[in-house]
VOMIZA-583554 format. One record per residue: y negated, z negated, x negated of N, C-alpha, C in turn; residue number from 1; residue in one letter. Coordinates in steps of 0.05 Angstrom, whole numbers, plus 5000, padded with zeros to 4 digits. Example, Ala and Ser with C-alpha at 12.3 -4.5 7.8 and 13.67 -1.06 7.14 Angstrom:
// VOMIZA-583554
   nc2   nc3   nc1  cac2  cac3  cac1   cc2   cc3   cc1  pos  code
  5114  4844  4736  5090  4844  4754  5066  4844  4736    1     a
  5045  4858  4743  5021  4857  4727  4999  4843  4742    2     s
//
This chain:
// VOMIZA-583554
   nc2   nc3   nc1  cac2  cac3  cac1   cc2   cc3   cc1  pos  code
  7296  2377  4445  7295  2385  4420  7274  2410  4409    1     m
  7256  2405  4399  7227  2433  4396  7241  2455  4381    2     a
  7233  2475  4391  7241  2505  4387  7214  2516  4372    3     r
  7215  2526  4342  7193  2533  4329  7203  2558  4314    4     k
  7188  2581  4315  7192  2599  4296  7171  2605  4277    5     e
  7181  2613  4250  7158  2612  4226  7173  2632  4209    6     f
  7152  2638  4190  7160  2653  4170  7168  2639  4136    7     d
  7189  2653  4128  7194  2641  4103  7199  2659  4077    8     m
  7186  2648  4060  7195  2669  4037  7218  2673  4027    9     k
  7227  2690  4009  7259  2702  4000  7270  2675  3990   10     s
  7247  2661  3968  7255  2642  3949  7262  2613  3966   11     e
  7242  2611  3983  7254  2586  4005  7280  2591  4018   12     s
  7283  2620  4027  7309  2626  4048  7328  2613  4022   13     k
  7330  2628  3994  7355  2621  3978  7360  2592  3974   14     e
  7336  2576  3972  7343  2549  3969  7352  2541  3996   15     i
  7346  2547  4022  7356  2535  4041  7387  2543  4040   16     m
  7396  2568  4032  7425  2574  4033  7436  2551  4010   17     m
  7426  2556  3989  7445  2536  3973  7443  2510  3981   18     k
  7426  2496  3994  7429  2466  4002  7452  2471  4025   19     a
  7450  2491  4042  7469  2495  4063  7494  2491  4052   20     k
  7496  2511  4030  7526  2509  4022  7540  2481  4005   21     k
  7515  2472  3995  7521  2448  3979  7530  2430  3993   22     r
  7511  2422  4020  7517  2402  4034  7538  2407  4057   23     y
  7552  2426  4058  7568  2440  4083  7554  2441  4105   24     g
  7531  2445  4111  7515  2444  4135  7524  2480  4149   25     l
  7525  2473  4177  7535  2496  4193  7511  2516  4200   26     r
  7493  2507  4201  7470  2529  4213  7442  2522  4197   27     s
  7427  2544  4202  7403  2537  4190  7379  2518  4200   28     d
  7383  2518  4225  7369  2497  4231  7378  2467  4233   29     s
  7403  2462  4222  7415  2437  4214  7408  2434  4182   30     e
  7403  2454  4170  7394  2453  4139  7367  2450  4139   31     t
  7350  2461  4154  7324  2453  4156  7317  2427  4162   32     i
  7329  2413  4184  7328  2391  4193  7334  2366  4170   33     n
  7369  2379  4157  7371  2362  4132  7353  2359  4112   34     f
  7337  2381  4103  7314  2385  4081  7294  2366  4095   35     i
  7281  2369  4113  7262  2351  4122  7268  2321  4125   36     i
  7290  2313  4126  7296  2286  4125  7301  2275  4105   37     h
  7313  2300  4077  7311  2285  4052  7287  2285  4044   38     m
  7265  2297  4042  7240  2296  4046  7223  2270  4047   39     f
  7235  2265  4076  7222  2238  4087  7232  2219  4074   40     s
  7260  2214  4067  7274  2192  4052  7261  2189  4022   41     e
  7255  2213  4014  7244  2216  3978  7216  2206  3987   42     k
  7201  2204  4004  7176  2194  4001  7175  2167  4011   43     e
  7192  2157  4029  7199  2132  4035  7206  2114  4009   44     r
  7227  2130  3994  7233  2115  3969  7209  2115  3950   45     e
  7193  2134  3942  7171  2135  3930  7150  2111  3940   46     q
  7151  2107  3963  7131  2088  3973  7144  2061  3965   47     a
  7173  2058  3959  7184  2032  3957  7178  2026  3927   48     i
  7183  2047  3909  7181  2047  3882  7150  2042  3875   49     f
  7133  2054  3886  7104  2044  3876  7099  2013  3889   50     e
  7107  1999  3907  7102  1972  3916  7119  1958  3894   51     v
  7141  1966  3887  7159  1949  3864  7144  1951  3840   52     m
  7136  1970  3834  7122  1978  3808  7095  1957  3807   53     r
  7086  1956  3825  7058  1939  3826  7067  1912  3826   54     d
  7087  1907  3842  7098  1873  3837  7102  1868  3812   55     q
  7118  1884  3799  7124  1877  3773  7106  1881  3754   56     y
  7082  1895  3759  7058  1890  3739  7044  1863  3743   57     a
  7042  1856  3771  7029  1832  3778  7047  1809  3763   58     d
  7072  1810  3767  7090  1788  3752  7089  1790  3724   59     s
  7085  1813  3714  7085  1812  3685  7060  1802  3674   60     k
  7033  1806  3684  7010  1795  3680  7012  1764  3677   61     k
  7025  1753  3703  7028  1725  3709  7051  1717  3685   62     l
  7069  1724  3680  7083  1720  3660  7070  1718  3631   63     f
  7057  1743  3625  7046  1741  3597  7022  1715  3594   64     d
  7011  1712  3621  6989  1686  3620  7003  1662  3612   65     r
  7020  1658  3626  7040  1631  3626  7053  1634  3593   66     i
  7061  1655  3584  7075  1654  3554  7047  1646  3536   67     r
  7023  1661  3540  7004  1656  3521  6994  1624  3522   68     l
  6994  1611  3545  6987  1585  3546  7009  1565  3540   69     g
  7029  1574  3538  7056  1554  3529  7051  1563  3497   70     v
  7048  1584  3484  7046  1590  3457  7021  1572  3447   71     n
  6998  1572  3463  6972  1556  3452  6980  1520  3454   72     n
  6994  1520  3471  7002  1493  3479  7022  1480  3453   73     a
  7035  1501  3447  7058  1486  3427  7040  1489  3398   74     e
  7021  1509  3397  7004  1506  3368  6989  1483  3369   75     k
  6973  1473  3387  6963  1450  3393  6984  1425  3387   76     g
  7007  1425  3400  7028  1403  3391  7036  1398  3363   77     t
  7032  1421  3351  7046  1428  3323  7018  1416  3303   78     q
  7000  1420  3310  6973  1411  3295  6975  1380  3299   79     v
  6974  1368  3327  6973  1343  3322  7001  1329  3304   80     v
  7023  1337  3309  7044  1332  3291  7039  1327  3266   81     k
  7025  1356  3256  7021  1356  3224  7000  1333  3217   82     e
  6981  1330  3235  6956  1309  3232  6973  1285  3231   83     m
  6985  1275  3248  7000  1251  3250  7014  1244  3227   84     l
  7030  1261  3221  7053  1260  3200  7037  1256  3175   85     n
  7014  1272  3170  7000  1267  3143  6983  1234  3147   86     n
  6975  1230  3166  6966  1202  3172  6980  1178  3168   87     y
  7003  1182  3179  7020  1160  3170  7030  1160  3143   88     f
  7035  1181  3132  7050  1183  3104  7029  1167  3084   89     l
  7002  1178  3090  6981  1170  3067  6963  1151  3074   90     f
  6960  1138  3098  6947  1119  3105  6956  1091  3114   91     n
  6955  1071  3095  6964  1048  3102  6948  1032  3119   92     h
  6926  1032  3125  6904  1017  3137  6887  1034  3160   93     e
  6906  1038  3182  6903  1062  3205  6874  1056  3214   94     p
  6867  1033  3219  6843  1023  3235  6821  1035  3216   95     e
  6821  1032  3194  6796  1038  3171  6796  1071  3168   96     e
  6820  1083  3171  6821  1107  3167  6819  1130  3190   97     a
  6817  1118  3214  6813  1137  3238  6782  1150  3230   98     f
  6784  1172  3242  6761  1193  3241  6760  1208  3272   99     f
  6743  1197  3284  6740  1213  3314  6733  1245  3311  100     p
  6743  1263  3325  6742  1289  3323  6717  1297  3330  101     i
  6703  1278  3351  6678  1291  3364  6656  1292  3343  102     e
  6655  1268  3324  6633  1275  3301  6638  1297  3285  103     k
  6660  1304  3275  6668  1320  3258  6694  1334  3254  104     d
  6701  1360  3248  6726  1361  3242  6736  1360  3215  105     k
  6757  1336  3211  6767  1330  3185  6781  1356  3168  106     h
  6778  1348  3148  6792  1367  3133  6821  1368  3136  107     f
  6834  1346  3145  6861  1348  3148  6870  1368  3175  108     i
  6858  1365  3194  6854  1378  3217  6857  1407  3209  109     t
  6839  1417  3193  6837  1441  3181  6861  1448  3172  110     g
  6872  1435  3156  6896  1445  3136  6921  1442  3157  111     k
  6919  1421  3178  6939  1423  3195  6936  1451  3212  112     a
  6919  1458  3223  6917  1484  3237  6924  1504  3218  113     e
  6913  1507  3192  6927  1530  3181  6957  1528  3176  114     e
  6966  1505  3178  6997  1506  3171  7014  1512  3189  115     e
  6998  1512  3216  7011  1520  3246  7007  1552  3247  116     v
  6980  1558  3232  6986  1589  3236  7003  1600  3218  117     q
  7006  1591  3195  7024  1602  3180  7054  1602  3185  118     r
  7060  1585  3203  7092  1581  3212  7092  1601  3237  119     r
  7068  1597  3251  7071  1617  3278  7073  1644  3266  120     f
  7056  1657  3247  7056  1681  3228  7088  1691  3216  121     k
  7095  1673  3210  7126  1674  3198  7141  1679  3220  122     i
  7145  1659  3245  7157  1670  3267  7154  1698  3279  123     m
  7125  1703  3283  7118  1729  3294  7129  1755  3282  124     r
  7127  1748  3251  7139  1767  3230  7171  1771  3234  125     d
  7186  1744  3234  7215  1751  3238  7223  1767  3261  126     q
  7204  1761  3287  7212  1772  3313  7208  1803  3312  127     k
  7185  1810  3299  7174  1840  3294  7198  1853  3280  128     k
  7210  1839  3255  7227  1849  3233  7254  1855  3254  129     e
  7263  1834  3269  7287  1833  3284  7285  1860  3306  130     a
  7264  1857  3322  7261  1884  3336  7252  1911  3321  131     s
  7249  1911  3299  7246  1933  3287  7274  1945  3275  132     r
  7287  1923  3267  7316  1932  3266  7330  1949  3284  133     k
  7326  1935  3310  7338  1949  3326  7325  1976  3332  134     k
  7298  1979  3338  7285  2004  3343  7283  2024  3315  135     q
  7288  2018  3291  7284  2027  3268  7250  2039  3261  136     n
  7235  2020  3269  7210  2025  3267  7194  2002  3255  137     v
  7175  2018  3227  7167  1995  3210  7147  1973  3222  138     p
  7146  1950  3211  7128  1932  3225  7108  1926  3200  139     v
  7084  1923  3214  7060  1920  3195  7054  1886  3205  140     v
  7059  1872  3186  7050  1841  3194  7019  1837  3202  141     p
  7013  1819  3222  6992  1811  3234  6975  1792  3212  142     e
  6950  1795  3205  6937  1779  3191  6927  1753  3204  143     p
  6928  1732  3190  6924  1704  3200  6893  1705  3209  144     i
  6887  1701  3234  6858  1694  3245  6853  1668  3239  145     h
  6828  1658  3227  6816  1636  3224  6794  1627  3244  146     e
//
């Protein structure tokens, strides 16, 4: 065991005595060793916390990317459903009514996209309203981007 003498301010001595009393330590050297080990443990916990925080941030970014991709896929699916629904409802001769999307966007496609945007805006507003009710925060509806 190494022996070391050092000077200590009176405030530090008071803190050491409080720690000694609180944790039932027998000597000043035992108390100093305890404080040093506590500091070491806190440093280790802080390092672990920082690693976990970074891992969480990376996972959240990945989750957000996946969520946004799924939302975009859902929008595309709903646009196609709207188009097919309208197509089959109003066209009795499909081979003559077919309009390739590579040439130009048909007005029905635009209408279908608008309808899906409207639905998603309603769902977003409902979700925000439910969240606002939990937190008592006013919700400002998002504008529809075209």
